[in-house]
C-alpha positions in Angstrom: -54.1 59.3 -44.5 -55.2 63.0 -44.3 -58.5 62.2 -46.0 -59.1 59.5 -43.4 -58.6 61.9 -40.5 -60.8 64.5 -42.1 -63.5 61.9 -42.6 -63.3 60.8 -38.9 -63.4 64.5 -37.8 -66.5 65.1 -40.0 -68.2 62.0 -38.6 -67.6 63.1 -35.0 -68.9 66.6 -35.8 -72.1 65.3 -37.3 -72.7 63.0 -34.4 -72.3 65.8 -31.9 -74.9 67.9 -33.6 -78.4 67.8 -32.2 -81.3 66.7 -34.4 -82.4 63.8 -36.5 -79.0 62.6 -37.7 -77.8 62.0 -34.1 -81.0 60.0 -33.5 -80.4 57.5 -36.3 -78.8 54.0 -36.4 -75.7 54.1 -38.5 -72.2 52.6 -39.1 -69.7 54.4 -41.3 -66.5 52.7 -42.6 -63.7 54.5 -44.3 -65.5 54.7 -47.6 -69.1 55.8 -46.7 -71.1 54.9 -49.7 -69.2 51.9 -51.1 -67.2 48.9 -50.0 -63.9 49.8 -48.3 -61.2 47.8 -50.1 -57.9 47.1 -48.2 -55.0 45.3 -49.8 -52.4 44.0 -47.2 -49.4 41.8 -47.6 -49.2 38.5 -45.7 -47.9 38.9 -42.2 -48.8 42.6 -41.9 -51.4 44.4 -39.7 -54.5 46.1 -41.1 -56.9 48.7 -39.5 -60.6 48.7 -40.2 -61.7 52.3 -39.5 -65.3 52.6 -38.2 -67.7 55.1 -36.5 -71.2 54.4 -35.4 -74.2 56.3 -34.0 -77.5 55.4 -32.3 -80.6 57.1 -30.7 -79.7 59.1 -27.6 -82.4 57.3 -25.7 -80.6 53.9 -26.2 -77.8 52.4 -24.3 -75.1 50.4 -26.2 -74.5 46.8 -25.2 -72.6 44.2 -27.2 -70.2 45.2 -30.1 -69.2 42.7 -32.7 -66.9 42.4 -35.8 -67.7 39.4 -37.9 -67.4 37.8 -41.4 -70.7 36.9 -43.0 -71.8 33.4 -43.8 -73.3 32.8 -47.3 -74.7 35.7 -49.2 -74.1 39.1 -47.8 -77.2 41.2 -47.0 -77.2 44.9 -47.0 -80.2 45.5 -44.8 -78.2 45.6 -41.6 -79.5 42.3 -40.3 -76.7 39.9 -41.4 -74.6 38.1 -38.9 -71.8 35.6 -39.2 -68.6 34.2 -37.7 -67.3 36.4 -34.9 -63.9 38.1 -35.3 -64.1 40.2 -32.2 -66.8 40.4 -29.5 -66.8 42.7 -26.5 -68.2 39.9 -24.5 -65.7 37.4 -25.9 -68.3 34.7 -26.5 -68.4 34.0 -30.3 -64.8 34.8 -31.5 -63.4 32.2 -33.9 -60.3 30.5 -32.6 -58.1 31.5 -35.6 -58.6 35.2 -34.7 -57.7 34.7 -31.1 -54.9 37.0 -29.9 -54.7 38.8 -33.2 -57.3 41.6 -32.7 -57.3 45.0 -31.1 -60.5 47.1 -30.6 -60.6 50.9 -30.2 -63.9 52.0 -28.6 -63.7 55.7 -27.7 -66.0 58.6 -28.8 -68.2 56.3 -30.9 -65.3 54.7 -32.6 -65.5 51.0 -33.6 -62.1 50.6 -35.2 -60.6 47.1 -35.4 -56.9 46.2 -35.9 -56.1 42.7 -37.2 -52.5 41.6 -36.9 -50.5 39.0 -38.8 -53.0 38.5 -41.6 -52.9 35.4 -43.8 -54.5 34.4 -47.1 -57.4 32.8 -45.1 -58.3 36.3 -43.8 -59.3 37.5 -47.2 -63.0 38.5 -47.3 -65.6 40.9 -46.0 -65.8 42.2 -42.5 -68.7 44.0 -40.8 -69.4 45.8 -37.6 -72.6 45.2 -35.6 -73.7 46.7 -32.3 -76.7 46.3 -30.0 -78.5 49.0 -28.0 -81.8 49.3 -26.0 -83.7 51.2 -23.4 -83.7 50.0 -19.9 -85.7 46.8 -19.4 -86.2 46.4 -23.2 -85.0 43.8 -25.6 -81.8 44.9 -27.3 -81.9 46.0 -30.9 -79.0 45.3 -33.3 -77.7 47.2 -36.3 -75.0 46.2 -38.8 -73.3 48.7 -41.0 -73.7 48.2 -44.8 -71.0 47.5 -47.4 -68.3 46.6 -44.8 -64.6 46.2 -45.4 -63.2 43.9 -48.1 -59.7 42.6 -47.1 -57.5 41.2 -49.9 -54.3 39.4 -49.3 -52.4 39.6 -52.6 -51.9 36.4 -54.6 -48.8 36.7 -56.7 -48.1 35.0 -60.0 -44.8 35.2 -62.0 -44.3 34.9 -65.8 -41.2 34.9 -67.9 -41.5 37.0 -71.1 -39.5 35.0 -73.6 -39.5 34.6 -77.4 -39.0 30.9 -78.0 -36.4 28.7 -76.1 -34.1 30.6 -73.8 -30.5 30.2 -74.8 -27.2 31.4 -73.4 -26.5 35.2 -73.8 -30.3 35.9 -74.1 -32.3 38.4 -72.1 -35.6 37.6 -70.4 -38.1 39.7 -68.3 -39.6 38.4 -65.1 -43.1 39.8 -64.7 -44.8 39.6 -61.3 -48.5 40.3 -61.1 -50.7 40.5 -58.0 -54.5 40.4 -57.3 -54.0 43.7 -55.4 -51.2 46.2 -54.8 -50.5 47.1 -51.3 -49.5 50.8 -51.0 -45.8 51.6 -51.0 -44.6 48.0 -51.4 -41.7 46.9 -53.5 -41.5 43.6 -55.3 -38.9 41.1 -54.1 -37.1 38.5 -56.3 -35.9 35.1 -55.4 -33.9 32.3 -57.1 -34.2 28.8 -55.6 -35.7 30.4 -52.5 -32.9 32.8 -51.8 -33.0 36.6 -52.6 -31.3 37.6 -55.8 -28.0 39.3 -55.0 -27.9 43.0 -55.6 -31.7 43.3 -55.9 -33.3 45.0 -52.9 -36.7 45.8 -54.5 -38.1 46.6 -57.9 -41.1 48.8 -58.6 -43.6 47.9 -61.3 -43.3 44.1 -60.9 -40.8 43.5 -63.7 -37.2 42.5 -63.6 -34.8 42.2 -66.5 -32.4 39.3 -66.4 -29.4 38.8 -68.7 -27.2 38.1 -70.5 -27.9 34.6 -69.4 -25.4 32.0 -68.5 -25.9 28.4 -67.3 -25.6 29.6 -63.7 -28.9 31.5 -64.2 -30.9 28.3 -64.6 -33.1 27.7 -61.6 -36.5 28.3 -59.9 -37.6 32.0 -59.7 -40.3 33.6 -57.6 -41.4 37.1 -56.6 -42.7 38.5 -53.3 -44.7 41.3 -51.7 -44.0 41.6 -48.0 -44.4 38.0 -46.8 -46.4 36.9 -49.8 -44.5 35.0 -52.5 -45.5 33.6 -55.8 -45.4 30.0 -56.9 -41.9 29.3 -58.3 -41.4 28.8 -62.0 -38.4 27.3 -63.7 -36.1 29.3 -66.0 -35.1 26.6 -68.5 -32.1 27.9 -70.3 -30.7 25.7 -73.0 -26.9 25.4 -73.6 -24.5 23.0 -75.3 -22.6 20.4 -73.3 -19.9 21.8 -71.1 -17.4 20.5 -68.5 -17.1 17.3 -70.5 -14.8 14.7 -68.9 -13.9 11.0 -68.9 -14.3 9.0 -65.7 -12.7 5.6 -65.1 -14.6 2.8 -63.3 -11.4 1.6 -61.5 -10.0 3.8 -58.8 -6.6 1.9 -58.7 -4.1 1.3 -61.5 -5.2 -0.5 -64.7 -4.0 -4.1 -64.8 -3.8 -6.2 -67.9 -6.9 -8.5 -68.2 -9.1 -6.4 -66.0 -12.7 -5.2 -66.8 -12.7 -1.4 -67.4 -15.4 1.1 -68.2 -15.0 4.7 -69.4 -17.9 7.1 -68.8 -18.5 10.4 -70.6 -19.7 13.0 -68.0 -21.0 16.5 -68.9 -23.4 19.3 -68.0 -25.9 20.2 -70.6 -29.5 21.4 -71.1 -31.2 19.5 -72.6 -29.2 16.5 -71.7 -26.7 15.2 -74.3 -28.2 12.8 -76.7 -25.1 11.5 -78.6 -21.8 10.3 -77.2 -18.8 9.3 -79.4 -15.5 7.8 -78.3 -12.1 8.3 -79.8 -8.5 7.1 -79.3 -5.7 9.5 -80.2 -3.4 8.0 -82.9 -1.4 11.1 -83.7 -1.1 14.8 -83.1 -4.0 15.7 -85.3 -5.6 12.2 -85.9 -7.8 9.9 -83.9 -9.5 6.6 -84.2 -13.3 6.4 -83.7 -14.1 3.6 -81.3 -17.9 3.6 -81.0 -21.1 5.3 -79.6 -22.7 5.5 -76.2 -22.2 7.2 -72.9 -19.9 4.3 -71.8 -17.1 2.5 -73.5 -16.2 -0.9 -72.0 -13.0 -3.1 -72.2 -14.0 -6.6 -71.3 -10.3 -7.7 -70.8 -8.0 -4.7 -71.3 -4.6 -5.5 -72.9 -1.3 -3.7 -73.1 -2.1 -2.6 -76.6 -5.0 -0.6 -75.3 -2.7 1.9 -73.6 -3.1 5.4 -75.0 -5.1 8.6 -74.9 -8.9 8.5 -75.0 -11.6 11.2 -75.2 -15.3 11.5 -75.9 -17.6 14.0 -77.6 -21.0 14.9 -76.1 -23.7 16.5 -78.3 -27.2 17.9 -77.9 -29.6 20.0 -80.0 -27.7 23.2 -79.1 -24.1 22.1 -79.8 -21.2 19.7 -78.8 -18.0 19.7 -76.9 -15.0 17.3 -76.6 -13.7 16.1 -73.3 -10.1 16.4 -72.1 -7.9 13.4 -73.0 -7.4 10.6 -70.5 -4.3 8.5 -70.6 -4.5 4.8 -69.9 -1.4 2.9 -68.8 -2.0 -0.8 -68.7 0.3 -2.7 -66.4 1.1 -6.4 -66.2 -1.2 -8.6 -64.1 -0.3 -8.6 -60.4 -1.1 -12.3 -60.3 1.5 -13.0 -63.0 4.1 -11.0 -61.1 3.3 -12.9 -58.0 3.7 -16.3 -59.8 7.0 -15.2 -61.3 8.2 -14.0 -58.0 7.2 -17.3 -56.4 9.1 -19.3 -59.0 12.2 -17.1 -58.5 12.0 -17.5 -54.7 11.6 -21.3 -55.1 14.6 -21.5 -57.5 16.7 -19.4 -55.1 15.8 -21.6 -52.1 16.5 -24.8 -54.1 19.9 -23.5 -55.2 20.8 -22.6 -51.6 19.8 -26.1 -50.5 21.9 -27.8 -53.2 24.9 -25.7 -52.4 24.6 -26.5 -48.7 24.2 -30.2 -49.5 27.3 -30.3 -51.6 29.3 -28.4 -49.0 28.2 -30.7 -46.2 29.0 -33.8 -48.3 32.5 -32.6 -49.2 33.2 -31.7 -45.6 32.2 -35.2 -44.5 34.5 -36.8 -47.1 37.4 -34.6 -46.1 36.9 -35.6 -42.5 36.8 -39.3 -43.4 40.0 -39.1 -45.4 41.8 -37.5 -42.5 40.9 -40.4 -40.2 42.4 -43.1 -42.6 46.0 -44.4 -41.9 48.7 -43.1 -44.2 51.0 -45.6 -46.1 53.9 -44.9 -48.3 53.0 -44.8 -51.9 55.4 -46.9 -53.9 57.2 -45.4 -56.7 55.9 -46.2 -60.1 58.2 -47.4 -62.7 57.3 -46.9 -66.3 57.6 -49.9 -68.5 57.2 -50.1 -72.1 55.7 -53.2 -73.5 55.3 -53.7 -77.1 53.7 -57.2 -77.0 50.6 -58.3 -75.2 52.2 -61.6 -74.3 54.7 -59.7 -72.3 52.0 -58.3 -70.1 50.3 -61.6 -69.5 53.7 -63.2 -68.7 54.3 -60.6 -66.1 51.0 -61.2 -64.5 51.9 -64.9 -64.1 54.7 -64.0 -61.8 52.4 -63.0 -59.0 52.6 -66.0 -56.7 50.5 -64.7 -53.9 46.8 -63.8 -54.4 45.9 -60.3 -53.3 42.9 -60.2 -51.0 43.4 -57.0 -49.1 43.1 -53.8 -51.1 45.6 -52.1 -48.9 48.3 -54.6 -50.0 48.0 -53.7 -53.6 50.6 -51.7 -55.5 49.9 -49.7 -58.6 52.0 -49.2 -61.6 51.6 -47.0 -64.7 51.5 -48.8 -68.1 52.2 -47.3 -71.4 50.9 -49.5 -74.2 51.9 -48.5 -77.6 49.8 -49.2 -80.6 50.8 -52.3 -82.7 53.2 -51.3 -85.5 52.5 -51.9 -89.1 54.3 -54.9 -90.8 56.8 -52.5 -92.3 57.6 -51.0 -88.9 57.8 -54.5 -87.4 60.6 -55.4 -89.7 62.5 -52.2 -89.1 62.0 -52.2 -85.3 62.4 -55.9 -84.6 65.6 -55.3 -82.8 64.0 -52.7 -80.6 61.0 -54.9 -79.7 63.4 -57.5 -78.3 64.8 -55.0 -76.0 61.4 -53.9 -74.6 61.5 -52.9 -71.0 59.3 -54.9 -68.7 57.9 -52.8 -65.9 58.5 -53.8 -62.4 56.4 -56.6 -61.0 53.9 -55.7 -58.3 55.5 -56.4 -55.0 53.6 -57.7 -52.0 54.3 -57.3 -48.4 
């Protein structure tokens, strides 16, 4: 900055001296004999320092800052697209509202605000002067100012595939380096925590963990690089078994177990196991999913899977399956039970009502004395038939009937007949049925 002020002071001093130098056409930029290079970050403001001179007999008219079209000439005659014009006639719209011009004591300094990548290029100052009533003469300062907006690129210095616990270096390069600027670092578009700025364009990252996987970029001011992916490889982790059914597992249902994990690269092999003992297990099959077409009660148990990639492998936590009886079967059994209960209640009610009706009917019948029954002992069938002949009156009314109890002994054997002949003669004839 001190050199810049000294240069401007020297220019003003020379221009104030009488003689040939003050009578010449000239435009001096910050660097007199070469192109003035300026590197500015996106969104910043830049100042193009400039001093000009002209013959004392001339009067200055229009003053212009422009960017050349096509090949740049160094003979002071080139013109191009207007950046700033004191008459405001030829300014390009994209520079509108972004320029400030300082025109005092032969200064021709321009300030350009909020620069973008599209502003990169050469800028020149041109002015016109003439004598009264003469055609204006124009002059453009040679070399001009070269504005560069840095284009950043990021590389990851690595030796082979990046694995867990490794260290890597992020290297940010720029097409130009703005003065007193620090590099900024971003992961997935957000500033890295604890990193405010790093000089030299390099950042050491590590020891790496799976959380460090992501897109990284670097920045200068408002300029940022194209993101690149840090592809860190690690074995499967957070392996778990997920069930396709959200409710309880019922016998006969279709069930799918899925092996879920986080790995880079993605797991290539999946193996399924069922726990059969404290230290033993049964291998069921391969694949990310294990399916039961119709699960049975015998399928209850502990299940787990193993996920594997080129880096390593990991087993999941065990999942316990409890297979319950079908809800449909339970409903059918409950329906049969309810039907049986209702049927039993109906039968009991029917019997109760029937008995109650019979009891009511018996109470309404007239009561008659029940004749005493006399026991008779008949030893011969002809005695019974003889008794029956004594009934002279036929019985037509059931209420007129009398009942008697008969005890019929089995016929004795021939031996007993001889011994008991006397007793057979004395057999008691039961009382004849009496009629009213």
